[in-house]
N, C-alpha and C positions, 0 to 999 in steps of 0.2 A: 491668813494661810488658806490656800485653795488646793484642791486636788489637781494634779497635772501629771500625765504620763505614769500614773501609778505611784506618784510621790505626793507628799504634802509640801507645798512650796510657798514662799512669801510673795504675795501680790505687791505689797508696799510696806515700807517701814514708817516713813514720815510724810509720804505723799508722792504720787507719781511725778508730778511736775517738778517738785523740789529735787527728787532723786535724778530725774532726767537732766536738769540744768547743772546739778553738781557734777555729774559725769562728764558733761561737755566742758566744764571749766576746771575740774580738779581730778579726782579719781574715785570711781565707783567699784565696789567689790560685789561680784555676783557668785553665788553658789550654783554651779551648773552640773552638779554631780549626777543628775538624771541622764546626762548624755551617755552614750555607749562608747567605751574605749576598748579597742581590740588590737592585737598584734598578729600580723600575718607574716610567716617566714617559711623558709625552705628554698631549695635551689630553683624551683619553678615558680616562686611567688610573683616575680615581676610579670611574666607572661600570663599567669593565671588571673591576676587582678586586671591586667590590660584586656582580658577577654570579657570583663564585666563592666568596665568603665573606660571613658575615652581619654584618660590622662596618658601622657608619655612618661611612664614610670622608668623606662630604660634610660632616660636622660635625667632623672631626678637624682641630684647629688646628695650625699650624706648631709643631714641636718637641714634639708630644704623641705618646704611644705607646699602642697598643691590643693586647691579646691577642686573637687571632682564630683561625679554623679554615678550612682548605681542606676543602670538603665534596664528597662524591660525590652522584650524582643521587638516591640514596635517603636522603640525610641522614647517611650514614656519614662518619666522620672520616678524611680522607686524611692530614692532618697538623695539628698546632697550631703557631702561629707568632706572632711579634711584628711589628707594623707600625708604623713611625715616619714621620710626615710631616716630611720634611726640606726642604719647599718652602713654598708658599703655603697659607693656610688652605683646607682642603677640596679642594685641587687637586694637591698633591704637588710634586715626585716623592715616592715612598714607598720607604723602605728596609724590606726584609723579612728577618727572620732565621728560618730554617727548621731543622728537625732534621737532624743529620748523616746519620743512617741513611736518610732519605727525600729528601735534597736533590736527587738526580738525577731521581727520579720527580717531585718537585715542579716542577723546572725544565721537564721534558718536558710536564707537565700545563699549566703556565702558557703555555708556548710554543704549545701546541696550542689554547689557548682565548682567549688575548689577541688582539685585533684588530691588524691591520697598523699602525694608527696609534699603537699603544702599544709603546714600547721596553722592553727588559729587559736589564740588565747583570748579569753574574755576577762577583762579586768574589772569585775564587779566589786572588787575590794579596793578600788581606787576612787578617790574624789577628784573633782575638777573645779578649780576656782578661776574666775576671770577678773582680772584687774584692768580697768579700762578708763581712759581719760588722759588729758595732756600732762598730768603730773604722775601718771602711773610709772613711767620709767624711773623717775627720780625716787619715788617711794620704794620700788622694788630694789633699786640700787643700794638703798640703805641696808637692806637685809642680805643682799647678794652682790657685793661690790664687783663692779665691772660688767654687770649684766646689760646695762644700757648701751655700752660701747661694743659689747660682744655680739649683739643681735641686731637684725633689721627685720622689716616686715616680711612675714612668711619664712622665717628662719627659726629653727629649734635648737636648743642646747640642753645638756644634762648638767645639773648642779647638785651639790650636797648641802643640806641645811640641818645642822644639829644631828647629823647621822641619818637623815632622811633623804632618799633619792628623789629628786624632782626632775620632771621633764617639762621644759618651759618653751612655749611657742609664742612668738611675737605676732599675734593676730587677735581677732575678736569679732564681735557681732554688733558693734555700735558705730563703726565708721571712725572711731578715735584710735589713736595709738594705744597699745595695751598688750596684755599677755594672758595666755591661758596656761595654768599651772596644774599638772597632773601629779598626784602624790598619794601614798597609801592613806586609806581612810582614817587610820588611828592617829595620824599626824595632822589631819586637815584642820581641826578646830584650833589647835595651838598655832599653826601657821596663819590661819585667818585672823586670830587674835593679835598676832604680831603685826600684821598689816593694818588692822584696825586701830592699833595703838598710835598710828600716825594721824595727826589731825587733818591731813589732806584726803583721808579715805573715809567713805561712808558706805554702809551696805545699801544695795539696790535690789529691788524686787522685779517680778515678772512684768509688771505694768510698764515701768520705764524701759526695761529691756525691749519690749515690743515697740514703744514709741521711738526709741533710739535707732533700732534697726530699720524702722519704717522711714525715718528721715534719711538714713544712709542708703535707702533704695535696695535693701537686702531682702530677698524673698524668704518667707517662712513656709517650711514644708507642711503640706496639708491644707494650705490656704492659697498661696501664690504659685506653688508648684506641686504637682502630684502625678499620678500615672496617666492622667489625661492631658498633661502638658509635655512638651518636648523642649530640649535645650535652646533651640533657635527661637521659637515663639517666646520663650521665657527670658530672652536676652542673656542667656548663659553660654552662648557659643564660644566665648573665650576659654571655657573649660575643655574644649575639644582641641587638642594640640594639632599643629600643622601635620606632623607625621601621621597621626591617627586619622585626620581628615583624608589624607592621600591614600593610606593603606586600608582603612576600615578595620574590620575584625572585632568590633564591639557591638553589643546588641543595638539593633535599630540603625546601624550605620548607613544602610542604603536609603532609608527614609530621611535621615538627618542630612545626608549629602544632597538629596534632592531639594530639601528646604533651604539649605545653604545656597544652592545655585539659583533657586527660583523665588526665594523669600516666602515666608509663611503667610497664611491668610489672616492671622491675627498676631498681635504683639502685646507684650507687657509694657505698660507705660505708666508714667506718673501723672497725677491729676492734682491741680491746685484749685481749691474751691473758694468761691466768693463767700463772704460772711463768716460766721462763727460755727455753723452747724456741721458736724462731721458726717461723712458717709461711711457706712459700715459694709462689711462683706455681704455680697449678694445684691447690692443696689445696682439698678440698671443704668447704663450710660447711653445717651441718645445724641444724635446729631441730625439736623435737618428733619426733625420729627420722627426719626427712625431709630430703633434700638440698635446700637452698634457694639455693645460690649457689656461687661459686668465688673463691678468692683470686687477685688479679692482681699484687700486689706485697707483699712482706713482709720483715721482718728485725728485728734487735734495734735499738731506739732508744736511743742513748746518753743523750740529754737526758731521756728519760722513764724510763730504766732498766727497760724492759720490752719484750717483743716486741710489735710492732704490725703491722698489715697493712691493705691496701685490698682490697676485694672487691666484686663485684656480687652482690647478693642480691635475692630476690623482694621486691616492694614492701611486702608485708604484714609483713615482719620487718625493714624498713629503719629503723624508729624507734629513736632513741638510747635505750640502756638495755636493748634486747632481748637476752636471753641466748641464745647459740648455742654450737655446738662446731665446732672446726676439725680436720679429719683430717690429722695429721702422722705420716707413716710408720706408718700403721695404728692410731694412737692418737687418740681423740677428746678434744681438749684444750678445756677451758672458755674461752669468750671472750664479750665483749659488744660490741654495736654502740655506737660513740661518735661524737660530732661531730668533724669535722675543721676546722682543723688540730689535730694532736696537741700541737704547740707553738705558742703565739700568734705571729702574724706581727709583725715588728718594722720594717715599712716606715716611711719618713719621708714623711708626707703633705705636710709643709711643708719647705722647704729649711732647712738648719741643721745644725750639727755635733752 
């Protein structure tokens, strides 16, 4: 157990590599109750949230989920989050799931910027469980018949389990098919035990959560993205909808529009390292004897059987296939720029087991 975002959380149960590979082949259960869960509602909720993030919430249908960003005035990233419309098409209410390490800052930011007509509830009394892996849908379908066919990637539904209300989103942070389940904290242990009773499910800790998301090419706030990074450089321009690009009206929209038009001076890329020695955050990246970037996340990738990393590098060396070196404890290790994800995503775009 280790301290994380004010919580005591499991780093591993039986070993990071074992848990990682189990999730890639079966189903891993993560307790991610440290994440912040909020509901924003009111007649002005759509416009108020669109003033803070670049998502097209007016087009978000009921039960649909979007990845979005809370942005600073210069376009820097305050946090990345998931937004679910749990009400009427384009009107909400909206459920937000924000990062655990930033949730109190996010709550303060939202309270300071949402108008009085918009309400916000903080669900500190709710747990969040993530069931991830190719067998996750079949496992959950045993407890909640029909859930596999009723949902697809980035879709949410409400269900009842033994009198407990569940909000289930088909998404996750591993690159695998899976679900995030929000439920009252008093029912969380019983529900988790019911999942764990299935031999296809094992508990997974923070260590494998990090290696899984790294292989999936997913950024971690505070490392790969923060207030010094913008959505375009971070490779997250997909989170800026077409209407919002055209109309603007969100923090940093002018700066972001300029970068979309001209391309940013640096980009987040994947690196595949030769050998077995991993590069860690802060390691310098060089090309032609010149430092051209820095690693933001790195480690050994069990599914790839090689060290991998994410880094921000100068735009002229960001092309896939570019040969670089990474400085690891004074040694220049050969590496090359590669496309992400390192492991193909296994999302279910259509419902079904």
